[in-house]
C-alpha positions in Angstrom: -27.1 14.8 -18.3 -27.7 11.2 -19.2 -31.5 11.0 -19.7 -34.8 12.3 -18.3 -36.5 10.7 -15.3 -39.7 11.5 -13.5 -37.9 13.8 -11.1 -35.6 15.5 -13.6 -32.5 14.7 -15.7 -30.1 12.0 -14.5 -26.7 13.3 -13.9 -23.2 11.8 -14.3 -19.7 13.0 -13.5 -16.3 11.4 -13.7 -12.7 12.4 -13.4 -9.1 11.3 -12.9 -6.3 12.5 -10.6 -2.6 12.1 -10.0 -0.3 13.3 -7.3 3.2 12.7 -6.1 4.1 12.6 -2.4 7.6 13.0 -1.0 9.1 12.7 2.5 12.4 14.2 3.4 13.2 14.2 7.1 16.5 15.9 7.7 18.5 14.8 10.7 20.9 17.4 12.1 24.0 16.2 14.0 22.3 16.9 17.4 19.3 14.7 16.4 21.5 11.9 15.0 23.4 11.8 18.2 20.3 11.6 20.4 21.4 14.5 22.6 18.7 17.0 21.8 16.7 16.2 25.0 17.1 13.9 27.9 15.8 10.3 27.3 15.8 10.4 23.5 17.7 8.1 21.3 19.2 9.0 17.9 16.8 10.2 15.2 18.1 9.3 11.7 17.1 11.1 8.5 14.8 9.4 6.0 13.5 10.1 2.5 10.9 8.4 0.3 8.2 9.1 -2.3 5.1 7.6 -3.9 2.8 8.2 -6.9 -1.0 8.1 -6.5 -3.3 7.5 -9.4 -7.0 8.0 -9.0 -10.3 7.8 -10.8 -13.9 8.6 -9.7 -17.4 8.6 -10.9 -20.8 9.7 -9.6 -24.4 9.2 -10.7 -27.5 11.1 -9.6 -30.9 9.7 -10.2 -34.0 11.9 -9.4 -36.4 8.9 -9.4 -39.4 11.2 -8.6 -39.7 14.7 -7.4 -39.4 13.6 -3.7 -36.8 10.8 -4.1 -33.2 11.2 -5.2 -30.6 8.4 -5.3 -26.8 9.0 -5.7 -24.2 6.4 -6.4 -20.5 7.1 -6.4 -17.1 5.3 -6.4 -13.5 6.2 -6.2 -10.4 4.1 -7.1 -6.9 4.9 -6.0 -3.6 3.1 -6.8 -0.5 3.8 -4.7 2.9 3.0 -6.1 5.6 3.5 -3.4 9.1 4.3 -4.4 10.4 1.8 -1.9 9.0 -1.2 -3.7 5.4 -1.8 -2.5 2.0 -0.9 -3.9 -1.6 -1.2 -3.0 -5.0 0.0 -4.3 -8.4 0.7 -2.8 -12.0 1.2 -4.0 -14.4 3.4 -2.1 -18.1 3.0 -3.1 -21.0 5.0 -1.7 -24.8 4.9 -2.1 -27.0 7.6 -0.7 -30.8 8.3 -0.7 -32.7 11.5 -0.1 -36.5 11.5 0.4 -38.5 14.7 0.9 -42.2 14.0 0.9 -43.0 17.6 1.9 -41.3 21.0 2.5 -41.3 20.2 6.2 -39.8 16.7 6.3 -36.6 15.3 4.8 -35.2 11.8 5.3 -31.7 10.8 4.3 -29.5 7.7 4.4 -26.2 6.5 3.1 -23.9 3.5 3.1 -20.3 3.4 2.0 -16.8 2.1 2.3 -13.6 4.1 2.8 -9.9 3.7 3.5 -7.0 5.7 4.9 -3.6 5.0 3.3 -0.6 5.0 5.6 1.5 8.2 5.4 5.0 7.9 4.1 6.3 8.5 7.6 4.2 5.6 8.9 5.8 3.4 6.2 9.4 4.7 6.5 9.9 6.0 10.0 13.4 5.0 11.0 13.9 3.0 14.2 14.2 5.2 17.2 14.8 4.0 20.8 14.6 6.2 23.9 13.2 6.6 27.4 9.6 7.3 28.1 10.1 10.4 30.2 6.4 11.2 30.6 5.6 8.1 32.8 7.2 5.8 35.3 6.6 2.1 35.9 6.6 0.3 39.2 6.1 -3.4 40.0 2.5 -3.6 41.2 3.4 -6.4 43.8 6.8 -5.4 45.1 6.6 -1.7 44.7 2.9 -0.7 44.6 2.4 3.0 43.9 6.2 3.5 43.8 6.7 2.5 47.4 8.9 -0.7 48.1 7.2 -3.3 50.4 10.5 -4.1 52.1 14.3 -3.6 51.9 14.8 -6.5 49.5 13.2 -4.5 46.6 15.7 -3.3 44.0 14.4 0.2 43.5 16.5 0.8 40.4 14.6 -1.8 38.5 11.3 -2.2 40.3 10.3 1.3 41.4 9.6 4.4 39.3 11.5 3.1 36.3 11.5 4.9 33.0 10.9 2.3 30.3 12.7 2.3 26.9 10.4 2.6 23.9 11.1 1.6 20.3 9.3 3.1 17.3 9.7 2.2 13.7 7.7 2.4 10.4 6.5 -0.6 8.3 7.1 -0.6 4.6 4.4 -3.2 3.9 1.8 -1.4 6.0 -1.6 -1.5 4.2 -4.5 1.0 4.3 -7.0 0.9 7.1 -10.5 0.2 5.8 -13.9 1.4 7.1 -17.6 0.8 6.5 -20.0 3.6 7.3 -23.8 3.9 7.7 -25.8 7.0 8.3 -29.5 7.8 8.9 -31.0 11.3 9.3 -34.3 13.1 9.6 -34.9 16.8 9.2 -38.0 18.6 10.4 -38.8 22.2 9.5 -42.3 23.1 10.7 -41.7 26.8 10.0 -39.1 28.7 7.9 -37.5 30.0 11.1 -37.0 26.6 12.7 -34.9 23.7 11.4 -34.3 20.6 13.5 -32.5 17.4 12.6 -31.4 14.1 14.1 -28.7 11.9 12.7 -27.2 8.5 13.4 -23.7 7.5 12.2 -22.0 4.1 12.4 -18.3 3.7 11.4 -16.5 0.3 11.6 -12.8 0.5 11.1 -10.7 -2.5 10.3 -6.9 -2.9 10.3 -6.6 0.4 12.1 -3.1 2.1 11.8 -1.9 2.8 15.3 
């Protein structure tokens, strides 16, 4: 407890964290050759690691008996073993107002992030056929049916396209901003109803 307020003692909490992440994708000979299933290309092996340092803090302020405010923040620093690093701060502010036993209102605003996984950073280049869908020229072969005998069906009708997938070592975290509003109504002990609204705006989304 920090000090006394009209609604009770103000609270405080803080902490630190550390973790190490490691990626080890083993490629057996059949995977490296690309022969494990039709349409696939070679799947190389990959290894990598990172260290993540974190710190967080939270404050709780019971302003009055019916009003409580919370403020929190978290800091994370990512040090990748392949030469890149980034950090993120995630603050949050929330409010809880309960004027009576039957009614409760709540609201919050905050920012967040999602760090790329090691696989999203380090995924080796793989090239293969998309065997789940075919492509046809919409003009010369609509619906997979050639319009005349001049159409080259091997390149214009029901063609399986090659796809290339690869990670990105300099990929940064996706960031978000959230808002929420809520109202709880409990007219009797046996009945509890609530309505909530959320809004989440994500930037630099990792696909």
